[in-house]
VOGU-3710 file (C-alpha; in Angstrom, 3 decimals, decimal comma):
1> xxxxxxxxxx> 48,687/-19,111/-42,148  51,596/-17,806/-40,422  53,538/-17,589/-43,802  50,346/-16,009/-45,394  50,377/-13,388/-43,174  54,439/-12,404/-43,520  53,602/-12,666/-47,052  50,990/-9,744/-47,349  53,339/-7,731/-44,494  55,902/-7,924/-47,385
11> xxxxxxxxxx> 53,219/-7,065/-50,052  52,156/-4,145/-47,590  56,328/-2,785/-47,181  56,786/-2,983/-51,030  53,084/-1,047/-51,934  54,327/1,731/-49,485  57,278/2,244/-50,748  56,082/2,179/-54,030  53,358/4,684/-53,069  56,186/7,009/-52,061
21> xxxxxxxxxx> 58,459/6,299/-55,291  55,835/6,153/-57,431  55,297/9,930/-58,378  58,852/10,173/-59,515  58,060/7,803/-62,722  55,890/10,337/-64,232  57,821/13,599/-64,545  58,948/13,340/-68,451  61,997/15,056/-68,244  65,800/14,699/-66,247
31> xxxxxxxxxx> 66,068/16,250/-63,103  69,163/16,767/-60,506  71,993/15,250/-62,133  70,292/12,637/-64,050  70,700/14,236/-67,652  74,267/13,572/-67,983  74,097/9,918/-66,482  70,748/9,030/-68,696  72,542/10,858/-72,019  76,031/8,536/-71,592
41> xxxxxxxxxx> 73,628/5,344/-71,153  71,669/5,956/-74,425  75,270/6,862/-76,339  76,603/3,273/-74,711  73,148/2,485/-76,236  74,177/3,479/-79,977  77,736/2,571/-79,404  78,447/-0,303/-76,819  82,109/0,076/-75,307  83,346/-1,034/-71,954
51> xxxxxxxxxx> 84,132/2,989/-71,383  80,862/4,819/-71,228  81,046/8,481/-73,176  79,550/12,110/-73,175  79,275/14,264/-75,933  81,745/11,271/-77,752  84,383/11,642/-75,110  85,026/9,472/-72,320  84,712/10,878/-68,813  86,828/9,639/-65,694
61> xxxxxxxxxx> 84,244/9,244/-62,763  82,285/8,598/-61,026  81,254/5,357/-61,556  81,119/4,404/-64,985  80,456/1,307/-65,352  76,966/2,113/-63,407  76,509/3,392/-66,872  77,622/0,469/-68,752  75,469/-1,997/-66,616  72,358/0,114/-67,107
71> xxxxxxxxxx> 72,718/0,024/-70,830  72,427/-3,569/-71,373  68,763/-3,414/-70,073  66,289/-3,815/-72,942  64,704/-0,145/-72,485  66,073/2,986/-73,800  63,086/5,929/-72,385  64,120/7,981/-68,825  60,903/6,747/-67,361  61,699/2,731/-67,880
81> xxxxxxxxxx> 65,398/3,452/-66,004  63,354/5,535/-62,954  61,583/2,000/-62,558  65,012/0,118/-61,866  65,975/2,680/-59,287  62,424/2,240/-57,793  62,309/-1,341/-57,649  65,717/-1,084/-56,094  64,869/1,040/-53,086  61,559/-1,428/-52,740
91> xxxxxxxxxx> 64,066/-4,295/-52,486  66,042/-2,340/-49,725  62,634/-1,689/-47,798  62,187/-5,453/-48,031  65,680/-7,083/-47,119  65,076/-3,907/-44,117  61,815/-5,698/-42,884  63,354/-9,510/-43,720  66,290/-8,635/-41,601  64,709/-7,134/-38,789
101> xxxxxxxxxx> 61,790/-9,937/-38,442  64,066/-12,751/-38,846  65,829/-11,368/-35,543  63,077/-10,073/-34,023  59,795/-9,801/-35,215  57,114/-8,726/-37,840  56,365/-5,503/-35,905  59,795/-4,525/-35,997  60,949/-4,825/-39,410  57,263/-2,946/-40,226
111> xxxxxxxxxx> 58,692/0,026/-38,242  62,033/-0,282/-39,450  61,183/-0,224/-43,152  58,698/2,551/-42,943  61,668/4,763/-41,008  63,866/3,908/-43,522  61,667/4,557/-47,070  59,981/7,829/-45,708  63,644/9,386/-44,916  64,253/12,119/-47,430
121> xxxxxxxxxx> 67,653/10,897/-48,554  66,005/7,795/-49,367  63,067/9,394/-51,700  65,761/11,609/-53,316  67,939/8,432/-54,036  65,572/6,005/-55,301  63,365/8,438/-57,304  66,006/9,264/-59,623  68,526/7,919/-61,892  72,463/8,155/-61,046
131> xxxxxxxxxx> 75,726/6,518/-60,689  75,215/5,636/-57,561  72,000/3,783/-56,922  72,979/0,401/-57,794  76,426/0,446/-55,520  74,592/1,629/-52,581  72,040/-0,612/-52,427  73,855/-3,180/-53,460  76,664/-2,693/-50,649  73,272/-1,954/-48,144
141> xxxxxxxxxx> 71,841/-5,782/-48,829  75,510/-7,446/-49,173  76,127/-5,976/-45,790  72,257/-6,934/-44,544  72,832/-10,676/-45,684  76,183/-10,994/-43,784  75,087/-9,705/-40,558  72,029/-11,692/-40,752  73,958/-15,086/-41,494  76,791/-14,122/-38,549
151> xxxxxxxxxx> 74,026/-12,947/-35,990  71,883/-16,352/-36,581  74,682/-18,587/-37,062  73,633/-19,738/-40,340  75,664/-22,257/-42,637  78,666/-19,835/-43,438  78,973/-21,030/-46,886  76,095/-18,240/-47,346  78,748/-15,829/-46,848  79,585/-15,953/-50,610
161> xxxxxxxxxx> 76,435/-14,707/-51,892  76,806/-11,535/-49,937  80,478/-11,541/-51,141  79,289/-12,100/-54,886  76,864/-8,872/-54,075  79,511/-6,838/-53,073  81,403/-7,458/-56,291  78,520/-6,045/-58,065  79,031/-3,207/-55,554  82,491/-2,284/-56,300
171> xxxxxxxxxx> 82,089/-2,996/-60,256  79,695/-0,010/-60,139  80,516/2,073/-57,478  84,977/1,935/-56,680  86,217/1,844/-53,488  83,651/3,661/-51,534  80,936/0,534/-50,719  84,212/-1,656/-50,861  85,484/0,461/-47,432  81,640/0,651/-45,930
181> xxxxxxxxxx> 81,376/-3,690/-46,495  85,173/-3,824/-45,010  84,880/-2,022/-42,171  81,388/-2,974/-41,276  82,410/-6,367/-41,062  85,724/-5,555/-39,440  83,707/-3,321/-36,763  80,812/-5,727/-35,899  83,396/-8,450/-35,075  85,442/-6,774/-33,173
191> xxxxxxxxxx> 82,391/-5,058/-31,664  80,612/-8,606/-30,691  83,618/-9,271/-29,082  84,846/-12,497/-31,040  87,912/-11,480/-33,266  88,108/-15,490/-33,588  85,200/-15,207/-35,682  86,851/-13,596/-38,467  88,262/-17,055/-39,831  85,098/-18,760/-39,636
201> xxxxxxxxxx> 83,411/-15,947/-42,265  85,909/-17,656/-44,959  87,620/-14,691/-45,197  89,994/-16,405/-47,720  87,060/-16,601/-50,468  86,137/-12,996/-49,872  89,243/-11,881/-50,748  89,377/-14,079/-53,354  86,066/-13,048/-54,793  86,431/-9,705/-54,674
211> xxxxxxxxxx> 90,056/-8,924/-55,516  90,043/-11,517/-58,570  86,685/-9,435/-59,537  88,570/-6,158/-59,269  91,773/-7,541/-61,304  89,811/-8,853/-63,901  87,602/-5,684/-64,223  91,156/-4,070/-64,401  92,664/-6,230/-67,081  89,258/-6,120/-69,341
221> xxxxxxxxxx> 89,704/-2,228/-69,756  93,286/-2,236/-69,874  92,548/-4,669/-72,842  89,383/-2,496/-74,776  89,671/0,803/-73,086  93,655/1,150/-73,037  95,620/1,954/-69,381  94,025/5,916/-69,632  90,849/4,366/-68,436  92,390/2,150/-66,233
231> xxxxxxxxxx> 93,921/4,780/-64,098  90,428/6,440/-63,383  88,626/3,492/-63,808  87,700/3,926/-59,639  88,809/7,814/-59,449  86,297/10,573/-58,744  87,321/13,793/-56,782  84,941/16,718/-55,786  86,068/19,767/-54,205  82,868/19,135/-51,426
241> xxxxxxxxxx> 84,711/19,927/-48,042  84,229/18,623/-44,890  80,801/20,178/-43,562  79,427/20,456/-46,946  79,910/16,658/-46,707  78,288/16,634/-42,926  75,328/18,657/-43,975  74,170/16,626/-47,222  74,475/13,911/-44,918  72,344/15,004/-42,268
251> xxxxxxxxxx> 69,978/16,288/-45,218  69,410/12,655/-46,036  68,507/11,342/-42,718  65,809/14,145/-42,382  63,296/14,216/-40,802  64,576/10,968/-38,510  68,451/12,441/-37,575  67,684/13,347/-33,996  65,698/10,580/-32,978  68,945/7,820/-33,923
261> xxxxxxxxxx> 70,033/9,226/-30,442  67,396/7,947/-28,383  66,909/5,035/-30,284  70,737/4,097/-30,071  70,799/4,603/-26,422  67,923/2,485/-25,844  69,969/-1,273/-26,566  70,803/-3,079/-23,664  74,078/-3,719/-22,289  76,552/-6,844/-22,569
271> xxxxxxxxxx> 75,212/-8,486/-19,780  71,561/-8,524/-21,172  73,137/-10,489/-24,147  70,422/-10,792/-26,942  69,023/-7,241/-28,624  72,700/-5,585/-27,530  74,292/-7,891/-29,884  71,694/-8,046/-32,529  71,720/-4,099/-32,548  75,660/-4,235/-33,164
281> xxxxxxxxxx> 74,585/-4,574/-37,124  72,901/-1,309/-37,223  74,989/0,656/-35,474  77,850/-0,493/-37,005  76,248/-0,163/-40,700  75,032/3,240/-39,351  78,278/4,392/-38,267  80,320/3,606/-40,627  78,011/4,727/-43,478  78,025/7,893/-42,083
291> xxxxxxxxxx> 81,767/8,049/-41,969  82,397/6,576/-45,627  80,647/10,226/-46,580  81,929/12,523/-43,912  85,365/11,441/-44,382  85,739/10,623/-47,962  87,793/12,861/-50,225  86,294/10,291/-52,453  82,719/12,392/-52,433  79,773/11,066/-54,326
301> xxxxxxxxxx> 76,109/13,014/-52,218  74,515/9,451/-53,156  76,375/7,384/-50,889  74,874/9,140/-48,089  71,687/6,750/-48,573  74,815/4,207/-46,821  73,046/5,152/-43,500  69,562/5,289/-43,834  68,458/1,611/-43,419  70,984/1,064/-40,803
311> xxxxxxxxxx> 69,216/4,274/-38,587  65,815/3,292/-39,466  66,600/-0,168/-37,886  67,667/1,119/-34,931  64,656/3,495/-34,610  62,020/1,139/-35,801  63,466/-1,278/-33,142  62,848/0,935/-30,718  59,412/1,848/-31,818  58,616/-1,447/-31,288
321> xxxxxxxxxx> 59,599/-1,600/-28,052  57,222/1,580/-27,252  60,552/4,103/-27,503  61,350/3,251/-23,879  64,445/4,383/-22,563  66,418/4,843/-19,051  65,255/7,088/-16,425  68,373/9,194/-16,500  67,447/9,838/-20,753  63,696/11,167/-20,310
331> xxxxxxxxxx> 65,305/14,390/-21,301  67,100/13,301/-24,536  64,201/10,911/-25,877  61,591/14,340/-25,052  64,273/16,941/-26,733  64,447/14,712/-29,734  61,170/14,373/-30,252  60,445/18,403/-30,060  63,083/18,351/-32,625  62,264/15,711/-34,690
341> xxxxxxxxxx> 58,721/18,012/-35,068  61,069/21,024/-35,407  62,777/19,547/-38,386  59,538/18,359/-39,796  58,217/21,884/-39,913  60,893/23,509/-41,228  61,535/20,993/-44,183  58,148/21,509/-45,080  58,108/24,723/-45,303  61,575/24,946/-47,127
351> xxxxxxxxxx> 59,906/22,265/-49,555  56,592/24,883/-49,967  58,485/28,098/-50,223  60,494/26,359/-53,378  57,811/26,434/-55,297  54,938/28,172/-56,983  52,947/29,331/-53,330  55,850/31,184/-52,690  55,400/33,482/-55,943  51,544/33,529/-55,356
361> xxxxxxxxxx> 52,255/34,512/-51,941  54,641/37,397/-53,033  51,901/38,194/-55,726  48,975/38,216/-53,644  47,430/35,661/-55,755  47,197/32,400/-54,225  43,916/30,210/-55,610  41,979/27,769/-53,414  44,514/24,732/-53,496  47,192/26,726/-52,686
371> xxxxxxxxxx> 45,467/27,874/-49,726  44,355/24,721/-49,005  47,910/23,425/-49,236  48,695/25,779/-46,379  45,860/25,314/-44,697  47,180/21,943/-44,535  50,822/22,893/-43,593  49,639/25,244/-40,427  47,480/22,380/-39,255  49,731/19,584/-39,539
381> xxxxxxxxxx> 52,326/21,588/-37,749  50,098/22,608/-34,504  49,306/19,103/-34,550  53,162/18,109/-34,641  53,964/20,988/-31,757  51,040/19,743/-29,499  51,885/15,855/-30,261  55,311/17,484/-29,088  54,117/19,392/-26,062  51,950/16,247/-24,816
391> xxxxxxxxxx> 55,120/13,241/-25,767  53,113/11,759/-28,487  55,615/9,932/-29,690  53,886/7,240/-31,985  51,718/10,234/-33,210  54,586/12,434/-34,234  55,859/9,702/-35,851  52,971/8,897/-37,589  52,299/12,304/-38,672  55,748/12,640/-39,606
401> xxxxxxxxxx> 55,665/9,495/-42,121  52,658/11,176/-43,605  54,538/14,434/-44,070  56,635/12,821/-46,154  54,035/10,855/-48,320  52,812/14,302/-48,995  56,163/16,323/-49,490  57,030/13,610/-52,084  54,365/13,951/-54,131  54,070/17,709/-54,066
411> xxxxxxxxxx> 57,878/17,666/-55,297  57,411/15,047/-57,918  54,236/16,621/-59,418  54,464/20,051/-58,936  57,937/21,543/-57,722  60,311/18,873/-59,608  58,951/19,474/-63,147  58,657/23,190/-62,558  62,007/23,582/-61,683  63,568/20,680/-64,490
421> xxxxxxxxxx> 61,913/22,333/-67,188  63,992/26,112/-66,756  67,553/24,970/-67,704  66,136/22,311/-70,488  64,430/25,535/-71,639  67,710/27,757/-71,522  69,412/24,866/-72,939  66,859/25,111/-76,009  67,635/28,613/-76,063  71,251/28,295/-76,810
431> xxxxxxxxxx> 72,208/25,567/-78,784  72,049/28,001/-82,258  75,369/29,065/-81,031  78,353/27,473/-82,604  80,715/26,465/-81,979  79,771/25,885/-78,137  82,057/24,540/-75,751  81,925/22,681/-72,824  84,332/21,993/-69,938  85,581/18,368/-69,716
441> xxxxxxxxxx> 84,800/17,860/-66,115  81,452/19,707/-66,042  79,261/16,758/-66,799  76,006/18,251/-66,118  76,670/21,200/-68,723  77,942/18,320/-71,182  74,467/15,923/-70,510  72,296/19,631/-70,672  73,889/20,158/-74,302  73,973/16,752/-75,501
451> xxxxxxxxxx> 69,728/16,092/-74,501  68,882/19,635/-75,902  70,346/18,435/-79,434  73,643/20,665/-79,408  77,173/19,517/-80,521  79,602/20,904/-78,253  83,159/20,279/-78,263  84,784/19,078/-74,582  87,730/21,323/-74,016  89,925/21,660/-70,608
461> xxxxxxxxxx> 89,440/23,787/-67,911  92,826/26,037/-69,107  91,714/26,058/-72,144  92,258/28,962/-74,186  91,176/30,574/-77,701  92,891/30,482/-80,784  91,676/32,265/-83,722  88,083/33,223/-83,725  85,158/33,185/-80,960  83,538/30,465/-79,495
471> xxxxxxxxxx> 80,461/30,364/-76,938  81,499/28,236/-73,309  78,673/26,958/-71,962  78,940/26,262/-68,015  77,051/25,462/-65,055  78,879/26,841/-62,488  77,967/27,932/-58,542  80,265/31,401/-58,729  79,691/33,011/-62,142  81,779/35,756/-61,229
481> xxxxxxxxxx> 84,745/34,006/-60,090  84,412/32,172/-63,316  84,413/34,980/-65,538  87,648/36,676/-63,712  89,135/33,891/-63,828  89,192/32,967/-67,398  89,490/36,681/-67,924  93,017/35,794/-67,010  93,384/34,177/-70,342  91,455/35,647/-72,817
491> xxxxxxxxxx> 88,340/37,647/-73,286  85,655/36,495/-71,958  82,096/38,422/-72,057  78,427/37,174/-70,565  76,298/36,706/-73,658  73,150/35,537/-71,079  72,746/33,391/-67,838  70,020/31,882/-65,730  69,948/31,026/-62,293  68,036/28,147/-60,810
501> xxxxxxxxxx> 70,025/25,710/-58,149  73,072/26,748/-60,054  74,204/29,637/-62,440  73,768/28,518/-66,182  75,441/30,787/-68,521  76,646/31,074/-72,249  80,285/33,178/-72,678  81,699/34,502/-75,455  85,332/33,361/-75,431  87,725/35,644/-77,836
511> xxxxxxxxxx> 91,394/35,489/-78,033  93,539/38,092/-75,531  94,202/41,728/-77,242  97,951/41,393/-77,921  99,896/43,598/-76,220  101,403/46,980/-77,903  105,246/46,505/-77,551  106,610/50,000/-76,131  109,061/51,899/-78,510  112,631/50,941/-77,977
//
């Protein structure tokens, strides 16, 4: 009877995750950063190489092997690849439940899984395809498995399965998943005050497995693709600054970000034993996952999802204990729930203000359905504020999870298809301009032009046109600054542009006008 009950709970967690993510499968066009990744997979399926290509040329990062792995699957359409991401999200949620249920009870497992899947970064990551989906999810699974083996004192040979999973994460994701896994293990054992246990986790086998796998991967890349590709196999530089990285990590962990503070403070100290020790794993995973994003120069925003399952475990365990906290921290608890209610309201306003409802308000043309959505927003906001005033913690959590479900459906069915269609429509307008140029590092524009059927010429950012004029298609955050930089080397004239989440533009570039030599 107990086995049947546990199986039914597992099904409940699985279908809850599906309820959040399935609407994103219905989006028929690529959105976000999907387009270049999908086009790269499509090119690999036409002509397989170890090194993926885009517009017929290799690209340096991010995570090229991830595209290679997905290209081996027997599917070709965008929706099928999204199913893979959704299933990986379900696997992460189920793993969170199993981890908590095995250490504590089913109640904490269900709560932890729900907090995990209703974090906005979880929805964004697993509702789309991207180069970090596979390595991030496998890295989380690897550490959860390792921590479960370590904390429950299971047969040490099970560690080898964790190391094998980590090989997949490293192959498809590079150094960030490896750093997350290695430092999480180190700090888990040190904080457990058991440095002698380093010898029991079969470290030599782990180093041999992972190190050997990396060596084989490098050797294969060098043999089949050459040294130029090998040098860029795990490298991907991004210009995001420290505060920008911290902001992205915080956005991914909304709306439960603040609740981690009292949940972290709840656990007993070393003198109380049991729960203090078992909570070391999620605390370590949460902290190292945050540092892997915030301090990494090799930045990829998808890795912000690394912290989410461990934050969900901390809050879920705390909720299973009735949100209890020491008397001296009662104010922290109260402020945290008030802040969470405020974040939920602001998040809902941000999502709704980005869609057609905002335009209808500006034009004074709200229809009945839009009015119902706004009425629901105001009613939900009023309820949240009242719950916060009365300190009904459980009610805030339940309403918050329902709000995330509604916002994810609204985004997937209305907001994202509408926003994603605009840059694709713009690409269809400009694809007839030839010769068309795209920058080598502008993966988004390279993907958009390929998806629209154009055949651009890939050039470096320091290129200088020679002979006739050409048309440069770009995606940029600052069009004026880009044109100013181009004008130092050539004539640059903006033909057309479109502004959405970024600016898409077509720029006619011509050789510079030769300077007249002054008379002797």
